[in-house]
C-alpha positions in Angstrom: -36.6 -23.0 4.5 -36.7 -23.7 0.8 -33.6 -24.9 -1.1 -33.6 -21.8 -3.3 -33.6 -19.5 -0.2 -30.9 -21.6 1.5 -28.8 -21.3 -1.7 -29.3 -17.6 -2.0 -28.3 -17.0 1.7 -25.2 -19.1 1.2 -24.2 -17.2 -2.0 -24.8 -13.8 -0.2 -22.8 -15.0 2.8 -19.9 -16.2 0.6 -19.9 -13.3 -1.9 -17.4 -11.1 -0.1 -15.0 -14.1 0.2 -15.4 -14.9 -3.5 -14.9 -11.3 -4.5 -11.8 -11.0 -2.2 -10.4 -14.2 -3.7 -11.0 -12.7 -7.2 -9.2 -9.5 -6.1 -6.2 -11.6 -4.8 -6.0 -13.5 -8.0 -6.2 -10.3 -10.1 -3.5 -8.8 -7.9 -1.3 -11.9 -8.3 -1.6 -11.6 -12.1 -0.9 -7.8 -12.0 2.2 -8.3 -9.9 3.5 -11.1 -12.3 3.1 -8.6 -15.2 4.7 -5.7 -13.2 7.7 -7.8 -12.5 8.3 -8.5 -16.3 7.4 -5.2 -17.9 10.2 -2.8 -18.7 8.0 -0.3 -20.6 7.4 2.5 -18.1 4.0 3.5 -19.5 2.7 -0.1 -19.4 4.1 -0.5 -15.9 2.4 2.7 -14.7 -0.9 1.4 -16.1 -0.4 -1.9 -14.1 0.5 0.2 -11.0 -2.7 2.2 -11.4 -4.7 -1.1 -11.5 -3.0 -2.3 -8.4 -3.7 0.9 -6.5 -7.3 0.7 -7.6 -7.6 -2.8 -6.1 -5.7 -1.7 -2.9 -7.9 1.3 -2.3 -11.2 -0.5 -3.0 -12.5 -2.5 0.0 -13.3 -6.1 -1.1 -16.8 -6.1 0.6 -17.7 -2.8 2.1 -18.4 0.2 -0.2 -18.7 2.5 2.9 -15.1 1.8 3.8 -14.1 2.5 0.2 -15.9 5.8 0.3 -14.3 6.6 3.6 -10.9 5.8 2.1 -11.6 8.2 -0.8 -12.7 10.9 1.6 -9.7 10.4 3.9 -7.4 10.6 0.8 -9.0 13.9 -0.2 -8.5 15.2 3.3 -4.8 14.1 3.3 -4.2 15.6 -0.1 -5.6 18.9 1.2 -3.3 18.7 4.2 -6.1 18.2 6.7 -4.0 15.6 8.4 -5.7 15.4 11.8 -9.1 14.7 10.1 -7.5 12.3 7.6 -5.9 10.4 10.5 -9.2 10.2 12.2 -10.8 8.7 9.1 -8.0 6.2 8.4 -8.1 5.1 12.1 -11.8 4.5 11.8 -11.1 2.4 8.7 -8.4 0.4 10.6 -10.8 -0.1 13.5 -13.5 -1.4 11.1 -11.2 -3.7 9.2 -7.7 -4.1 10.6 -6.9 -6.6 7.8 -7.3 -4.0 5.0 -3.6 -3.0 4.4 -4.5 0.3 2.7 -6.0 1.8 5.8 -2.7 1.3 7.6 -0.8 2.6 4.5 -2.8 5.8 4.3 -2.4 6.5 8.0 1.3 5.8 7.7 1.4 8.5 5.0 -0.4 11.0 7.2 2.0 10.3 10.1 4.9 10.9 7.7 3.5 14.2 6.6 3.1 15.1 10.3 6.8 14.2 10.9 5.7 11.3 13.2 8.2 9.0 11.7 8.2 6.2 14.3 4.4 6.0 14.1 4.6 6.0 10.4 7.1 3.1 10.5 4.8 1.1 12.9 1.9 1.4 10.4 4.2 0.5 7.5 5.3 -2.6 9.3 1.6 -3.6 9.6 1.0 -2.9 5.9 4.0 -5.1 4.9 2.8 -7.8 7.2 -0.6 -7.8 5.5 0.7 -7.2 1.9 4.4 -7.9 1.5 4.3 -6.7 -2.1 3.1 -3.2 -1.2 5.7 -1.2 -3.1 4.0 2.1 -1.9 4.6 1.1 1.8 8.1 0.0 1.0 8.8 3.3 -0.7 7.3 5.1 2.2 9.5 3.1 4.5 12.5 4.2 2.5 11.4 7.8 3.0 10.9 7.3 6.7 14.3 5.7 7.2 16.0 8.6 5.3 14.4 11.0 7.8 15.5 8.8 10.7 19.0 8.8 9.1 19.1 5.1 8.6 20.3 4.9 5.0 21.1 1.2 5.0 17.4 0.4 5.9 16.2 2.9 3.3 18.4 1.3 0.7 17.0 -2.1 1.6 13.5 -0.8 1.3 14.1 0.6 -2.2 15.8 -2.6 -3.3 12.7 -4.5 -2.1 10.6 -2.2 -4.3 12.7 -3.1 -7.3 12.3 -6.8 -6.7 8.5 -6.2 -7.0 8.5 -3.4 -9.5 11.8 -3.5 -11.4 10.9 -0.6 -13.8 10.2 1.8 -11.0 12.5 4.7 -12.0 12.2 6.6 -8.7 13.3 3.5 -6.7 16.2 2.9 -9.2 17.4 6.5 -8.8 17.1 6.4 -5.0 19.1 3.1 -4.8 21.9 4.7 -6.9 21.9 8.0 -4.8 21.8 6.2 -1.4 24.5 3.8 -2.4 26.6 6.8 -3.5 26.0 8.6 -0.1 26.8 5.5 1.9 30.0 5.0 -0.1 31.1 8.6 0.4 30.4 8.3 4.2 32.6 5.3 4.5 35.5 6.9 2.7 
């Protein structure tokens, strides 16, 4: 085999790893910015960039297309079919946090809160900065009437994304409810 062909094969073999490393570096930079930005419009722009990276598979465009399709199904309340798609994504790449996150969202909509929490746990294990999963965990814990855990979830969101107004408001409201319940 020629040196050129050997080099080409090596590059093609390593390309997904190189792209994934670039995505991780980009995510790291975006999270550093998100933590510092107080301007809500700039923060939302950074959030959008993070979501784009999270919902784009690092090496398999078919999985990205499946993610997009499953999201459309979910948004159209076709939860059973969306669940099937997200489960296929998880089966194909169990290390892609967003497959777990989307399925957790479907379970939440289906009022299957324990299943939703189980998938959220997996998301957070794979991407501990996933403010979407942490927010979802807060919602699940509110439904399960575990306000302390919900409060902890939203506080974690604010450590990652301090200018998140929804999380700020929920922290204030949950703290108020907990205080009223203890009086």
